[in-house]
ChimeraX commands (.cxc) that place a marker at each C-alpha (Angstrom):
marker #1 position 49.09,-35.52,-126.23 radius 0.5
marker #1 position 51.39,-32.96,-127.89 radius 0.5
marker #1 position 50.21,-29.40,-128.45 radius 0.5
marker #1 position 48.79,-28.62,-131.84 radius 0.5
marker #1 position 51.35,-27.36,-134.33 radius 0.5
marker #1 position 49.19,-24.26,-134.78 radius 0.5
marker #1 position 49.46,-23.19,-131.12 radius 0.5
marker #1 position 51.70,-20.15,-130.59 radius 0.5
marker #1 position 55.15,-20.93,-129.23 radius 0.5
marker #1 position 55.52,-19.59,-125.66 radius 0.5
marker #1 position 58.14,-16.88,-125.20 radius 0.5
marker #1 position 61.48,-18.13,-123.83 radius 0.5
marker #1 position 62.35,-17.34,-120.23 radius 0.5
marker #1 position 65.68,-15.77,-119.27 radius 0.5
marker #1 position 67.25,-16.53,-115.88 radius 0.5
marker #1 position 69.73,-13.90,-114.71 radius 0.5
marker #1 position 72.61,-15.56,-112.87 radius 0.5
marker #1 position 73.79,-12.46,-110.99 radius 0.5
marker #1 position 77.06,-12.89,-109.11 radius 0.5
marker #1 position 79.11,-10.52,-106.96 radius 0.5
marker #1 position 81.49,-10.70,-104.03 radius 0.5
marker #1 position 78.35,-11.34,-101.91 radius 0.5
marker #1 position 77.43,-14.53,-103.79 radius 0.5
marker #1 position 74.60,-15.23,-106.23 radius 0.5
marker #1 position 71.27,-13.37,-106.22 radius 0.5
marker #1 position 68.15,-15.49,-105.69 radius 0.5
marker #1 position 64.49,-14.84,-104.92 radius 0.5
marker #1 position 61.92,-16.64,-102.77 radius 0.5
marker #1 position 58.73,-17.11,-104.78 radius 0.5
marker #1 position 55.32,-16.44,-103.23 radius 0.5
marker #1 position 53.73,-19.37,-105.06 radius 0.5
marker #1 position 56.46,-21.77,-103.88 radius 0.5
marker #1 position 56.85,-23.27,-107.38 radius 0.5
marker #1 position 59.78,-23.61,-106.95 radius 0.5
marker #1 position 60.41,-22.12,-103.50 radius 0.5
marker #1 position 63.65,-20.36,-104.53 radius 0.5
marker #1 position 64.72,-19.27,-107.99 radius 0.5
marker #1 position 67.12,-17.11,-109.92 radius 0.5
marker #1 position 65.64,-13.81,-111.04 radius 0.5
marker #1 position 63.86,-14.70,-114.26 radius 0.5
marker #1 position 61.11,-13.73,-116.64 radius 0.5
marker #1 position 59.76,-13.98,-120.15 radius 0.5
marker #1 position 61.63,-12.40,-123.00 radius 0.5
marker #1 position 59.24,-9.92,-124.59 radius 0.5
marker #1 position 58.78,-9.96,-128.39 radius 0.5
marker #1 position 61.65,-8.10,-130.06 radius 0.5
marker #1 position 63.71,-8.10,-126.84 radius 0.5
marker #1 position 67.13,-9.77,-126.53 radius 0.5
marker #1 position 67.86,-12.18,-123.70 radius 0.5
marker #1 position 70.36,-9.68,-122.30 radius 0.5
marker #1 position 67.88,-6.79,-122.27 radius 0.5
marker #1 position 65.23,-9.03,-120.72 radius 0.5
marker #1 position 67.63,-10.13,-117.96 radius 0.5
marker #1 position 68.62,-6.54,-117.18 radius 0.5
marker #1 position 64.95,-5.47,-117.12 radius 0.5
marker #1 position 63.78,-8.38,-114.95 radius 0.5
marker #1 position 66.54,-7.89,-112.36 radius 0.5
marker #1 position 65.78,-4.15,-112.16 radius 0.5
marker #1 position 62.00,-4.74,-111.83 radius 0.5
marker #1 position 62.25,-7.56,-109.30 radius 0.5
marker #1 position 65.21,-6.44,-107.13 radius 0.5
marker #1 position 65.99,-2.78,-107.92 radius 0.5
marker #1 position 69.52,-3.81,-108.94 radius 0.5
marker #1 position 71.22,-2.45,-112.07 radius 0.5
marker #1 position 73.16,-5.19,-113.83 radius 0.5
marker #1 position 75.18,-5.76,-116.97 radius 0.5
marker #1 position 74.31,-8.94,-118.85 radius 0.5
marker #1 position 76.94,-11.08,-120.55 radius 0.5
marker #1 position 76.97,-11.23,-124.32 radius 0.5
marker #1 position 77.15,-15.03,-124.26 radius 0.5
marker #1 position 74.78,-17.47,-122.57 radius 0.5
marker #1 position 75.80,-19.84,-119.80 radius 0.5
marker #1 position 73.46,-22.35,-121.40 radius 0.5
marker #1 position 69.91,-23.08,-122.50 radius 0.5
marker #1 position 67.49,-25.97,-122.20 radius 0.5
marker #1 position 63.85,-26.94,-122.25 radius 0.5
marker #1 position 63.03,-26.93,-118.54 radius 0.5
marker #1 position 62.13,-30.47,-117.43 radius 0.5
marker #1 position 59.16,-29.35,-115.29 radius 0.5
marker #1 position 57.69,-26.43,-117.23 radius 0.5
marker #1 position 58.56,-27.38,-120.80 radius 0.5
marker #1 position 59.61,-23.77,-121.41 radius 0.5
marker #1 position 62.83,-22.79,-123.17 radius 0.5
marker #1 position 65.17,-21.40,-120.49 radius 0.5
marker #1 position 68.15,-19.19,-121.29 radius 0.5
marker #1 position 70.68,-18.76,-118.47 radius 0.5
marker #1 position 72.68,-15.53,-118.67 radius 0.5
marker #1 position 75.60,-14.36,-116.51 radius 0.5
marker #1 position 75.11,-10.89,-115.01 radius 0.5
marker #1 position 77.11,-8.58,-112.76 radius 0.5
marker #1 position 75.99,-5.56,-110.71 radius 0.5
marker #1 position 76.82,-2.22,-112.32 radius 0.5
marker #1 position 77.68,-0.49,-109.06 radius 0.5
marker #1 position 75.93,-1.19,-105.77 radius 0.5
marker #1 position 74.73,-4.57,-104.52 radius 0.5
marker #1 position 71.75,-3.41,-102.42 radius 0.5
marker #1 position 68.57,-5.29,-103.35 radius 0.5
marker #1 position 64.89,-5.20,-102.35 radius 0.5
marker #1 position 61.69,-6.97,-103.40 radius 0.5
marker #1 position 60.48,-4.95,-106.37 radius 0.5
marker #1 position 57.66,-7.30,-107.38 radius 0.5
marker #1 position 55.77,-8.21,-104.21 radius 0.5
marker #1 position 53.17,-10.23,-106.16 radius 0.5
marker #1 position 55.85,-12.64,-107.37 radius 0.5
marker #1 position 58.59,-12.56,-104.71 radius 0.5
marker #1 position 58.58,-12.66,-100.91 radius 0.5
marker #1 position 62.33,-12.12,-100.52 radius 0.5
marker #1 position 65.50,-11.49,-102.51 radius 0.5
marker #1 position 68.99,-12.08,-101.19 radius 0.5
marker #1 position 72.59,-12.91,-101.94 radius 0.5
marker #1 position 73.70,-16.43,-101.02 radius 0.5
marker #1 position 77.02,-18.25,-101.07 radius 0.5
marker #1 position 77.54,-21.26,-103.33 radius 0.5
marker #1 position 76.75,-23.86,-100.64 radius 0.5
marker #1 position 73.44,-22.20,-99.75 radius 0.5
marker #1 position 72.53,-21.85,-103.44 radius 0.5
marker #1 position 73.08,-25.61,-103.89 radius 0.5
marker #1 position 70.84,-26.27,-100.88 radius 0.5
marker #1 position 68.02,-23.87,-101.83 radius 0.5
marker #1 position 68.14,-24.61,-105.58 radius 0.5
marker #1 position 68.52,-28.40,-105.79 radius 0.5
marker #1 position 69.28,-30.07,-109.14 radius 0.5
marker #1 position 70.88,-26.98,-110.65 radius 0.5
marker #1 position 71.37,-27.08,-114.42 radius 0.5
marker #1 position 74.96,-28.34,-114.84 radius 0.5
marker #1 position 76.29,-25.38,-116.91 radius 0.5
marker #1 position 74.93,-22.99,-114.25 radius 0.5
marker #1 position 76.60,-25.02,-111.49 radius 0.5
marker #1 position 79.93,-24.92,-113.35 radius 0.5
marker #1 position 79.56,-21.15,-113.81 radius 0.5
marker #1 position 78.76,-20.59,-110.13 radius 0.5
marker #1 position 81.65,-22.78,-108.99 radius 0.5
marker #1 position 83.99,-20.74,-111.20 radius 0.5
marker #1 position 82.58,-17.37,-110.08 radius 0.5
marker #1 position 82.06,-18.11,-106.37 radius 0.5
marker #1 position 84.22,-21.13,-105.59 radius 0.5
marker link #1:1,2 radius 0.2
marker link #1:2,3 radius 0.2
marker link #1:3,4 radius 0.2
marker link #1:4,5 radius 0.2
marker link #1:5,6 radius 0.2
marker link #1:6,7 radius 0.2
marker link #1:7,8 radius 0.2
marker link #1:8,9 radius 0.2
marker link #1:9,10 radius 0.2
marker link #1:10,11 radius 0.2
marker link #1:11,12 radius 0.2
marker link #1:12,13 radius 0.2
marker link #1:13,14 radius 0.2
marker link #1:14,15 radius 0.2
marker link #1:15,16 radius 0.2
marker link #1:16,17 radius 0.2
marker link #1:17,18 radius 0.2
marker link #1:18,19 radius 0.2
marker link #1:19,20 radius 0.2
marker link #1:20,21 radius 0.2
marker link #1:21,22 radius 0.2
marker link #1:22,23 radius 0.2
marker link #1:23,24 radius 0.2
marker link #1:24,25 radius 0.2
marker link #1:25,26 radius 0.2
marker link #1:26,27 radius 0.2
marker link #1:27,28 radius 0.2
marker link #1:28,29 radius 0.2
marker link #1:29,30 radius 0.2
marker link #1:30,31 radius 0.2
marker link #1:31,32 radius 0.2
marker link #1:32,33 radius 0.2
marker link #1:33,34 radius 0.2
marker link #1:34,35 radius 0.2
marker link #1:35,36 radius 0.2
marker link #1:36,37 radius 0.2
marker link #1:37,38 radius 0.2
marker link #1:38,39 radius 0.2
marker link #1:39,40 radius 0.2
marker link #1:40,41 radius 0.2
marker link #1:41,42 radius 0.2
marker link #1:42,43 radius 0.2
marker link #1:43,44 radius 0.2
marker link #1:44,45 radius 0.2
marker link #1:45,46 radius 0.2
marker link #1:46,47 radius 0.2
marker link #1:47,48 radius 0.2
marker link #1:48,49 radius 0.2
marker link #1:49,50 radius 0.2
marker link #1:50,51 radius 0.2
marker link #1:51,52 radius 0.2
marker link #1:52,53 radius 0.2
marker link #1:53,54 radius 0.2
marker link #1:54,55 radius 0.2
marker link #1:55,56 radius 0.2
marker link #1:56,57 radius 0.2
marker link #1:57,58 radius 0.2
marker link #1:58,59 radius 0.2
marker link #1:59,60 radius 0.2
marker link #1:60,61 radius 0.2
marker link #1:61,62 radius 0.2
marker link #1:62,63 radius 0.2
marker link #1:63,64 radius 0.2
marker link #1:64,65 radius 0.2
marker link #1:65,66 radius 0.2
marker link #1:66,67 radius 0.2
marker link #1:67,68 radius 0.2
marker link #1:68,69 radius 0.2
marker link #1:69,70 radius 0.2
marker link #1:70,71 radius 0.2
marker link #1:71,72 radius 0.2
marker link #1:72,73 radius 0.2
marker link #1:73,74 radius 0.2
marker link #1:74,75 radius 0.2
marker link #1:75,76 radius 0.2
marker link #1:76,77 radius 0.2
marker link #1:77,78 radius 0.2
marker link #1:78,79 radius 0.2
marker link #1:79,80 radius 0.2
marker link #1:80,81 radius 0.2
marker link #1:81,82 radius 0.2
marker link #1:82,83 radius 0.2
marker link #1:83,84 radius 0.2
marker link #1:84,85 radius 0.2
marker link #1:85,86 radius 0.2
marker link #1:86,87 radius 0.2
marker link #1:87,88 radius 0.2
marker link #1:88,89 radius 0.2
marker link #1:89,90 radius 0.2
marker link #1:90,91 radius 0.2
marker link #1:91,92 radius 0.2
marker link #1:92,93 radius 0.2
marker link #1:93,94 radius 0.2
marker link #1:94,95 radius 0.2
marker link #1:95,96 radius 0.2
marker link #1:96,97 radius 0.2
marker link #1:97,98 radius 0.2
marker link #1:98,99 radius 0.2
marker link #1:99,100 radius 0.2
marker link #1:100,101 radius 0.2
marker link #1:101,102 radius 0.2
marker link #1:102,103 radius 0.2
marker link #1:103,104 radius 0.2
marker link #1:104,105 radius 0.2
marker link #1:105,106 radius 0.2
marker link #1:106,107 radius 0.2
marker link #1:107,108 radius 0.2
marker link #1:108,109 radius 0.2
marker link #1:109,110 radius 0.2
marker link #1:110,111 radius 0.2
marker link #1:111,112 radius 0.2
marker link #1:112,113 radius 0.2
marker link #1:113,114 radius 0.2
marker link #1:114,115 radius 0.2
marker link #1:115,116 radius 0.2
marker link #1:116,117 radius 0.2
marker link #1:117,118 radius 0.2
marker link #1:118,119 radius 0.2
marker link #1:119,120 radius 0.2
marker link #1:120,121 radius 0.2
marker link #1:121,122 radius 0.2
marker link #1:122,123 radius 0.2
marker link #1:123,124 radius 0.2
marker link #1:124,125 radius 0.2
marker link #1:125,126 radius 0.2
marker link #1:126,127 radius 0.2
marker link #1:127,128 radius 0.2
marker link #1:128,129 radius 0.2
marker link #1:129,130 radius 0.2
marker link #1:130,131 radius 0.2
marker link #1:131,132 radius 0.2
marker link #1:132,133 radius 0.2
marker link #1:133,134 radius 0.2
marker link #1:134,135 radius 0.2
marker link #1:135,136 radius 0.2
view
């Protein structure tokens, strides 16, 4: 049964696709749903996708990043039904990371393309194309 038309629309989620010479940045979720993910979070009211991506990466990994002005892509996620915005990001300076949100993440790390494909199966095609271009 569809949601009522009067129900508030959930905030979109931005996924920061952070790449560097070390690979792509991913996090291991404590709840295991899914086990591994890109650094992501809800866009707060009045916040742009870019600002949300920068904020989420800083909060969850301690890393300062610059977000791209253009999206890699967007979709309604097939499992959650939430609008997902995928945004390319690059580290500002250093690439050292740590778990900044221990309630949500057990681990954060840089992985090469092959490991990302293994840990994040069924990647959204525009993200896969972006990662192949950046890391391949």
